[in-house]
C-alpha positions, 0 to 999 in steps of 0.5 A, a space after each residue: 293756751 293757744 300754740 302759734 305756729 309759724 311756717 313759710 309757704 310750701 315749708 312743712 311743721 310738725 308740732 306737739 298741740 292737744 285734740 282738735 275740736 269737731 270744728 278744726 276737723 271740720 275747717 281742716 277739711 274746707 281748707 284741703 277740700 281741693 285735693 289737686 291744689 289744697 290750700 294747706 294741708 293740716 293733719 292731726 297725727 297719733 303722736 299728739 302733734 299737728 302737722 302743717 303743710 302749706 303750699 302757695 296760699 298765705 295767711 292765717 288760720 285760727 283753730 281752738 287752740 291752734 294759730 296757724 301763720 303761713 308767712 309770704 318769705 319770698 317777697 319779704 312778708 305782709 308788708 311785701 304782699 302789700 307792696 306788690 299788690 300796690 304796684 300791680 294795680 297802680 295805687 297807692 297804700 302805704 305811703 299814707 300810714 307810716 305807722 304800719 310800715 312798722 306793724 306790717 314788717 314786724 306783724 305775720 297776721 296778714 288779716 290784721 295788716 291789711 284790714 289796718 290799711 283798709 280803715 285807714 284808706 276809708 278813713 281818707 276817702 270819708 273826709 274828702 266825701 263818699 260818693 253818691 249816685 243815682 240808683 234805680 229802686 222799685 217800691 209800693 208808696 202812698 203817693 206817686 214818685 217816679 212812674 207807676 209800675 202798672 203791671 206790678 199795680 194789677 197783678 199785686 194791687 188790683 182795684 186798689 188805689 194805694 199804695 202805689 208800686 213806684 219805679 224811681 231814681 234814688 240819689 244816695 250813697 247806697 251804691 257799689 263803690 260804698 258797698 264794697 268797703 262796707 261789707 268788707 269792713 263788717 266781716 273782717 272786724 269780726 276776725 281781727 284780734 289786734 284790738 287796735 285794728 278792730 276799733 279802727 275798723 269798727 270806727 269806719 264800719 260805723 259810718 260807711 254802714 250808715 249810709 249803705 247796705 251791701 247787698 253781698 260778700 262775693 268780691 266777683 259781684 262787686 267786680 262785674 259792677 263796677 267800672 273806674 273813671 275820673 269821678 271814682 278812681 280814689 277807690 281803687 286802693 280801698 277796693 283792692 284791700 276790700 276784694 282781698 279781704 272778702 275773697 281770702 274770707 270766703 269760709 263761714 265761722 264755724 265754732 267749737 263748744 266753747 264758743 270761739 271762733 274757728 276761721 281761716 284767712 288765705 290768699 293765694 301767691 300765684 294770683 298776685 305774683 302773676 300780676 305782679 310779674 305781668 305789670 313788671 314785664 308790660 312796663 319794661 317791654 314797653 319801648 322796645 319794639 316788643 308786643 305783650 299780651 296777658 291771658 290770650 286765648 288761643 282756641 281750636 289747638 286742641 279739636 275734636 276730629 269726630 265733631 270738628 269743634 275745638 276741644 280744648 283751648 290754650 291760655 298762658 300769662 303772657 305772650 312776648 311777641 317780635 312783629 317784625 320776626 313775627 315769632 311769639 314766645 308764651 311765658 308761664 308765671 308760677 308761685 314755685 319753689 324753682 330755684 332749688 328743685 326740678 320743675 314740675 312734671 305737670 309744668 314741662 307738659 304744659 310748658 312744652 304744648 305752648 311752646 308747640 303750638 305757638 312756634 313755627 319751627 324748631 327754633 321758634 319753638 320756645 316758652 318760658 317760665 317766670 318763678 320768684 327767688 331770692 336771687 336773679 337766677 336763670 335755669 333750668 334749660 330744658 330741651 324737649 326731644 324725640 325718641 331718635 334725639 331731635 330737638 322738638 322744643 326748648 323751656 327756659 325758666 328764670 327766677 325773679 328777685 322780687 324783694 329787689 324789685 320791689 327795692 328798686 320800685 320803692 327808690 324810684 330806680 326804673 332804669 335798673 328795675 326795667 333792665 332786671 326784668 328785660 334781661 330775664 324776658 331776653 333770657 326766655 324769650 331769645 329776643 333782643 330786649 333794649 328800649 329803642 333810641 
């Protein structure tokens, strides 16, 4: 019998369970391998209980006799995750699959939901026709095609007229656009639990798998080899879902003594929340006269005095600038429960450094932090003071009501959405944030 455990992000629970299998212990060790920021901490206690401590990572962990679901409560469940992805990536996902909206609102298995959406996106791509393109191919052939690779012919076939080492361009569908989707569907089919979802994924995986052979399941490889334009822009939605699956399933399957698979699918909400907030702030401040940049690196602020070289660099998530006043306010985006607890010391130290580097005097040395909340919130407001009591910098935090923002996006109420985000930006930066007339 499988015990099902539901926990929210940053929540801990203890539940009585049977003893773990060796594969369970190995998977738990993998998930907690980063001691500074473990994905999830799973411990089996002497009392016969399992202790689960979640972090910002959400998803599902399937052990031999336990299934753990980490639910993203702050964003409205699994459907909220897809709505955030849809807005931050600028793709249309949910409107195409009305039946999945009901499934997503009730299901806590994030992998099944994302796989269902990917299967539906793949079906639309197949219906409209999959892309084909030229790709370079090296092969040994009985007749000449393209050109002979003289060096390889000499080294490998010295004195032979056949076969010929040829280099030519092949026009087919075995290209990264299709390979990424095929790779994601293949790995997802082995992990999803819902029978209908698996059947839908298998149908699309079979069709796409006939025309391409994915070289890897590494999502970063596809990011490096894909660029979007008019021809392949319709692939964006499927690619975003595919990268979520490949990144979330970056664990090898483990097996217990019964042969049952032990696996995990985990997504870092920190990354998705940062992308979502970045898109919101950029859109809201576009016509206000303020400039917004994301992940701007600042070098040469921490230097090695002996070598004269940069020792380290800083890179705030967002930088809000007022060009007229020549002032900049760095802002960090953290998926943490700061609505009812103190800011972590590490975040305070980091923000103080950002404020000090980007400010020119005490008044302009300020930094902001945006965190998710169930209602728009302001605070805390912290001042960093010297031992003599002089203010050196100021840090302001603000909570963003993610579910309300998603509802406004769904309703198409752009004015209310921009006003809410501008209010947050004004509280953090101290700038006057209003659209130009």
